[in-house]
N, C-alpha and C positions, 0 to 999 in steps of 0.2 A: 490422513485416513486411518491412522493408528488409534484404536479406541482408548489406549492409555493416555493419549494427548487430549486434554480438555481445555478449550479456549475459555477464558474468564472475563476478558474484556479488552477493549482497545479504544484509543482516541486518535482521530485524524485531524491534523492541523495544517495550515498554510497550503491547502490544496490548490495546485495550478494545473490548468487544463489548456492544451493547444490543439485546435482542430484544423485539419488540413483543408486546403482550398476546395478539394473535391468532397469534403465531409465524409470521407471513408476511412480515415486514419486519425487517431487521437493519441497524443503524448500527455502523460500526467506525472506530477511529482507531488509529494507531500512529506510531512514529518509525522511519524507514528509512534505511539506508545502501545505496547502489546503485552498481555500477560496471560498465563494459563498454568496448567499442571501437567506434568508427564509422570505417569505411574505414581501419582500421589505427591510428587515433589514440585514446588512452584518454580516457574521460569518467567522471565520477563525481559523486556528491552524498552529503553526510553530514548527518545530523540533519535529515532532511526529514520533515514531518508528511504522512501518508497518511490520508485520510478517504474514506469511501464508504458507499453504501447499496445493499443487495441486497434483492430482492423474490422471493418464491416465486411462480413463474407456471407453471401447468399441471404442478405437481409438481417443477419444477426451479428452483434458485437462479440468478438472473441479476443481474449487476452493472448497476445503473441509473444510478449516479453515482459518480465517484471524483475526487479532487483531490489534488494534491501542492502543498505550500507550505512556506515557511521556518518552522521551529519555533522560536519565540522563548522559550518557557517552560522549556526544558531540564530536563525532569523527570529524576529519577534513573533510571539504566539498569536495565531488568529484561529478562533474556533470555527469549525465547519458544521 
């Protein structure tokens, strides 16, 4: 939310989604490349694993947990 942080682009690959039996919880994982600028200086991350859990609450999907970490398994690239 800091105006000095400007997103420049991202790519999501190898997206996997698992839906609960009741269809009210979703788990996901993917590999992400992300880039931007903070205060005019470039930043970026490649081959980062993004995981998270969403829950359907009062009819709307809410992100309950998400995490970024180094992806060590380097799965083959699949464009989404």
